[in-house]
C-alpha positions as CSV (number, residue, x, y, z in Angstrom):
1,M,-24.0,-13.7,-11.3
2,K,-21.8,-11.7,-13.1
3,I,-19.0,-9.8,-10.7
4,G,-19.3,-6.6,-12.9
5,D,-22.9,-6.3,-12.2
6,L,-22.5,-7.4,-8.2
7,L,-19.9,-4.9,-7.6
8,D,-22.6,-2.3,-8.6
9,K,-25.0,-3.7,-5.8
10,K,-22.6,-4.4,-3.0
11,R,-19.6,-4.4,-1.4
12,P,-17.1,-5.3,-0.3
13,L,-17.2,-8.9,-1.9
14,L,-15.0,-11.8,-0.9
15,S,-13.3,-14.2,-2.8
16,F,-10.8,-17.0,-3.2
17,E,-8.4,-18.2,-5.5
18,F,-7.6,-21.7,-6.2
19,F,-5.2,-23.5,-8.5
20,P,-5.9,-26.7,-10.9
21,P,-4.5,-29.8,-8.6
22,K,-2.0,-32.0,-10.3
23,N,-2.9,-35.4,-8.9
24,T,-5.4,-37.5,-6.9
25,E,-3.8,-36.7,-3.1
26,S,-4.3,-32.5,-4.1
27,E,-7.5,-32.6,-5.4
28,H,-8.5,-34.0,-1.9
29,V,-6.8,-30.8,-0.5
30,L,-8.3,-28.7,-2.6
31,H,-11.9,-30.2,-2.0
32,E,-11.1,-29.9,1.8
33,T,-10.3,-26.2,1.1
34,V,-13.2,-25.2,-1.1
35,E,-15.6,-26.8,1.4
36,V,-14.1,-25.2,4.4
37,L,-14.1,-21.9,2.9
38,R,-17.6,-21.9,1.1
39,R,-18.8,-21.7,4.7
40,F,-17.9,-17.7,4.8
41,N,-20.0,-17.3,1.6
42,P,-17.7,-16.1,-0.8
43,D,-19.4,-14.2,-3.7
44,F,-17.2,-15.8,-6.3
45,V,-14.0,-18.0,-6.8
46,S,-11.4,-18.0,-9.3
47,I,-9.2,-20.7,-10.9
48,T,-6.3,-20.1,-12.1
49,Y,-4.8,-20.9,-16.3
50,G,-1.1,-21.8,-16.8
51,A,1.3,-20.1,-19.1
52,G,0.1,-20.6,-22.8
53,G,-2.5,-22.4,-21.7
54,T,-0.8,-25.2,-20.0
55,T,-3.5,-26.2,-17.6
56,R,-6.5,-25.4,-20.2
57,D,-8.4,-28.6,-19.6
58,R,-7.9,-29.3,-16.0
59,T,-8.5,-25.2,-15.5
60,L,-12.1,-25.5,-17.3
61,H,-12.8,-29.0,-15.4
62,W,-12.1,-27.8,-12.2
63,T,-14.1,-24.3,-12.9
64,L,-17.1,-26.8,-13.8
65,D,-16.4,-28.8,-11.0
66,I,-16.4,-26.4,-8.5
67,Q,-19.4,-24.1,-9.9
68,D,-21.8,-27.7,-10.1
69,R,-20.3,-29.5,-6.7
70,Y,-20.6,-26.5,-4.3
71,D,-22.7,-24.1,-6.3
72,L,-20.6,-21.3,-6.5
73,D,-19.9,-18.4,-8.9
74,V,-16.7,-19.3,-10.7
75,M,-14.2,-17.0,-12.6
76,M,-12.1,-18.8,-14.8
77,H,-8.5,-17.4,-15.3
78,L,-8.1,-17.3,-19.4
79,T,-4.4,-16.2,-20.5
80,C,-4.3,-15.7,-24.5
81,I,-0.7,-15.4,-25.3
82,A,0.5,-18.5,-27.6
83,S,-2.9,-19.2,-27.9
84,S,-5.3,-19.3,-31.5
85,E,-8.4,-17.6,-31.7
86,K,-9.9,-20.8,-32.4
87,E,-8.6,-22.3,-29.2
88,I,-9.8,-19.4,-26.9
89,E,-13.0,-19.6,-28.8
90,D,-13.4,-23.0,-28.2
91,V,-12.8,-22.3,-24.2
92,V,-15.0,-19.8,-24.1
93,C,-18.0,-21.8,-26.0
94,S,-17.7,-24.3,-23.2
95,L,-17.8,-21.6,-20.4
96,E,-20.9,-20.1,-22.3
97,A,-22.8,-23.3,-22.3
98,S,-22.1,-24.5,-18.9
99,G,-23.3,-21.2,-17.4
100,V,-20.2,-19.8,-16.4
101,K,-20.2,-15.9,-16.8
102,N,-16.9,-14.2,-15.4
103,I,-13.8,-14.5,-17.1
104,L,-10.3,-12.7,-15.9
105,A,-8.7,-12.1,-18.9
106,L,-4.6,-12.0,-18.8
107,R,-1.9,-12.2,-21.2
108,G,0.0,-15.0,-19.4
109,D,3.7,-15.9,-20.1
110,P,4.7,-17.2,-23.5
111,P,5.6,-21.0,-23.2
112,T,9.3,-22.0,-22.5
113,D,9.2,-25.5,-24.5
114,L,8.3,-24.0,-27.9
115,P,10.7,-22.1,-30.1
116,P,9.8,-18.2,-31.0
117,G,8.8,-19.8,-34.6
118,E,5.8,-22.4,-33.4
119,I,4.5,-19.8,-31.1
120,R,1.0,-18.7,-32.1
121,D,0.7,-14.8,-32.4
122,D,-3.3,-14.0,-32.8
123,F,-3.0,-12.4,-29.3
124,H,-0.2,-10.5,-28.0
125,Y,-1.6,-8.6,-25.1
126,A,-4.4,-9.0,-22.2
127,Y,-6.4,-6.0,-24.1
128,E,-6.7,-7.6,-27.0
129,L,-8.4,-10.9,-25.2
130,V,-10.7,-8.3,-23.1
131,E,-11.7,-6.7,-27.1
132,Y,-11.8,-10.4,-28.2
133,L,-14.5,-11.2,-25.3
134,Q,-16.6,-8.3,-25.5
135,E,-17.2,-9.2,-29.3
136,L,-18.6,-12.3,-28.3
137,N,-20.6,-10.4,-25.3
138,G,-22.2,-12.1,-22.4
139,F,-19.1,-12.5,-19.8
140,S,-18.0,-10.1,-17.2
141,V,-14.7,-9.4,-17.5
142,G,-11.9,-8.6,-15.2
143,V,-8.3,-7.8,-15.6
144,A,-5.1,-8.1,-13.3
145,G,-3.5,-5.0,-12.0
146,Y,0.1,-4.5,-10.7
147,P,0.3,-2.3,-7.7
148,E,4.0,-2.0,-7.7
149,G,4.1,-2.1,-11.4
150,H,4.4,-5.4,-13.9
151,L,7.7,-6.8,-14.3
152,E,8.0,-5.9,-17.8
153,A,6.6,-2.3,-17.5
154,T,9.5,0.3,-18.0
155,S,7.6,2.8,-15.6
156,L,4.5,3.2,-13.5
157,S,3.1,5.2,-15.7
158,E,3.9,3.2,-18.4
159,D,2.2,0.1,-16.4
160,I,-1.1,2.3,-16.1
161,M,-1.1,3.2,-19.4
162,F,-1.6,-0.5,-20.5
163,L,-4.0,-1.3,-17.3
164,K,-6.3,1.8,-19.0
165,K,-5.8,-0.1,-22.4
166,K,-7.3,-3.1,-20.8
167,V,-10.3,-1.2,-19.4
168,D,-11.2,0.9,-22.2
169,A,-11.1,-2.2,-24.2
170,G,-14.2,-3.2,-22.0
171,A,-12.9,-4.6,-18.5
172,Q,-15.5,-4.2,-15.7
173,F,-13.3,-4.6,-13.0
174,I,-9.3,-5.2,-11.8
175,I,-7.9,-7.6,-9.2
176,T,-4.4,-6.8,-8.2
177,Q,-1.1,-8.6,-7.9
178,L,-0.4,-9.8,-4.5
179,F,1.4,-7.0,-2.2
180,F,2.4,-6.8,1.5
181,D,2.4,-2.9,2.1
182,N,-0.9,-1.1,1.6
183,R,1.0,2.2,0.5
184,Y,1.9,0.1,-2.8
185,F,-2.1,-0.4,-3.3
186,F,-3.0,3.2,-2.4
187,D,-0.7,4.6,-4.6
188,F,-1.9,2.4,-7.7
189,V,-5.3,3.3,-7.1
190,S,-4.4,6.9,-7.2
191,R,-2.4,6.4,-10.4
192,A,-5.4,4.5,-11.8
193,R,-8.1,7.3,-10.8
194,A,-5.9,10.4,-12.1
195,A,-5.5,8.0,-15.5
196,G,-9.3,8.3,-15.8
197,I,-9.7,4.5,-14.8
198,T,-13.2,4.1,-12.5
199,V,-13.9,0.5,-12.5
200,P,-13.6,-1.2,-9.2
201,I,-10.4,-2.5,-7.7
202,V,-10.4,-5.3,-5.9
203,P,-7.1,-6.0,-3.7
204,G,-5.3,-9.2,-3.9
205,I,-4.2,-11.1,-0.5
206,M,-1.9,-13.6,0.1
207,P,-0.9,-14.3,3.9
208,I,2.5,-15.0,4.7
209,V,2.9,-18.6,6.1
210,N,5.9,-19.8,4.5
211,L,8.6,-17.1,4.0
212,G,11.0,-18.7,1.5
213,Q,7.8,-19.8,-0.8
214,V,6.4,-16.2,-0.6
215,Q,10.2,-14.6,-1.3
216,R,10.1,-17.0,-4.5
217,F,6.7,-15.6,-5.7
218,T,7.4,-12.0,-5.2
219,R,10.9,-12.3,-7.2
220,M,8.9,-13.9,-10.0
221,C,5.9,-11.2,-9.9
222,G,8.2,-8.0,-8.6
223,A,6.4,-7.5,-5.1
224,T,7.8,-6.7,-2.0
225,V,8.0,-8.4,1.3
226,P,8.7,-5.9,4.1
227,S,11.8,-6.1,5.8
228,R,10.2,-5.8,9.4
229,I,8.1,-9.1,8.2
230,V,11.3,-11.2,7.3
231,R,13.2,-10.0,10.8
232,Q,10.0,-11.3,12.4
233,M,9.9,-14.5,10.8
234,E,13.4,-15.4,10.1
235,G,14.6,-18.6,12.5
236,K,10.8,-19.0,13.5
237,N,9.1,-22.3,13.8
238,A,5.7,-23.2,11.1
239,A,3.0,-22.3,13.9
240,D,4.9,-19.1,14.9
241,T,5.2,-18.1,11.5
242,L,1.9,-18.8,10.5
243,Q,0.4,-16.9,13.4
244,I,3.0,-13.9,13.0
245,G,1.7,-14.1,9.1
246,V,-1.9,-13.9,9.9
247,D,-1.9,-11.4,12.2
248,Y,0.0,-9.0,9.6
249,A,-2.7,-10.0,7.0
250,I,-5.7,-9.1,9.4
251,G,-3.9,-5.7,9.9
252,Q,-3.5,-5.0,6.3
253,C,-7.2,-6.9,5.4
254,T,-8.5,-4.2,8.3
255,E,-6.7,-0.9,6.8
256,L,-8.0,-2.0,3.4
257,L,-11.7,-2.6,4.3
258,S,-11.5,0.6,6.3
259,A,-10.2,2.6,3.6
260,G,-13.5,1.3,1.1
261,A,-11.8,-1.6,-0.7
262,A,-14.1,-3.1,-3.0
263,G,-13.2,-6.4,-1.6
264,L,-10.9,-8.8,-0.5
265,H,-9.4,-11.8,-3.0
266,F,-7.6,-14.1,-1.0
267,Y,-4.7,-16.0,-3.2
268,T,-5.4,-19.6,-1.1
269,L,-2.8,-21.6,-2.6
270,N,-5.2,-24.3,-2.3
271,R,-5.0,-24.2,1.7
272,N,-7.7,-23.2,4.0
273,Q,-5.8,-22.4,7.5
274,S,-5.0,-18.8,7.2
275,T,-7.2,-17.4,5.5
276,E,-10.0,-19.1,7.5
277,L,-8.2,-17.3,10.5
278,I,-8.2,-14.4,8.8
279,L,-11.6,-14.5,8.2
280,E,-12.8,-15.7,11.6
281,E,-11.5,-11.9,12.4
282,I,-12.3,-10.0,10.1
283,G,-15.1,-11.9,8.5
284,A,-18.5,-10.0,10.1
285,V,-17.7,-7.2,7.7
286,F,-19.1,-10.1,4.6
287,S,-22.0,-10.9,6.6
288,G,-24.8,-10.9,4.0
289,T,-22.5,-10.4,0.8
290,G,-22.2,-14.0,0.1
291,G,-23.4,-15.1,-3.1
């Protein structure tokens, strides 16, 4: 089912994000994770796409595999930077032929292994990809939002200006980058609404189960880990860190849902334990909403 249509019919939605495994062992881990989490009846799942299309073939393979093997609605991430229109068209045709109806349209990061002169420039921004996908028709297209602002934006107002360009180009919903202080999400939604953006905004949630790993992620994407969580987790063993992270995420999710969030999109990192523990606590709110 198209996510845009689903958001018109029921809320909150529940979704999980996975990335393409790199080897046989990690394939088994992903299958186990999907098998465990599917019991929560997600409305859709998503598969990430490497910078410059570096995981294009694997992303397409796993999008189709999870759709067929687990009978789940899958949204494929699609980046456009350094991709030709023909390459994008080929991917889109494969999705269409396989019945995939949902795409998260992203700019992506330029590949670091190619000199600037060899990087294709058919697309420069995500809104151009959204426009292209709208011309093809038939897909429900989502885009990314950044509660604390995109790293390349000179201001929060400029960040919202680019978000509005993506929505005006035809995006039907927004899924946010991870954040750990709900204040950033609520402020982001307020800025978006003030700018005339009316499409649903789904918060992206990443439970903190490994402090060092999350701090590396946040340095790359510009998100902030609250100092009080850092203090609580410093020096703790893995089991205690997991419990602190799960408890914090439960509180975060509960507040978001109470405030009327359109759904929760969990960044699972291809692991099920923390997301499973959170949903065992709050999952009743999603009862009857699964796809």
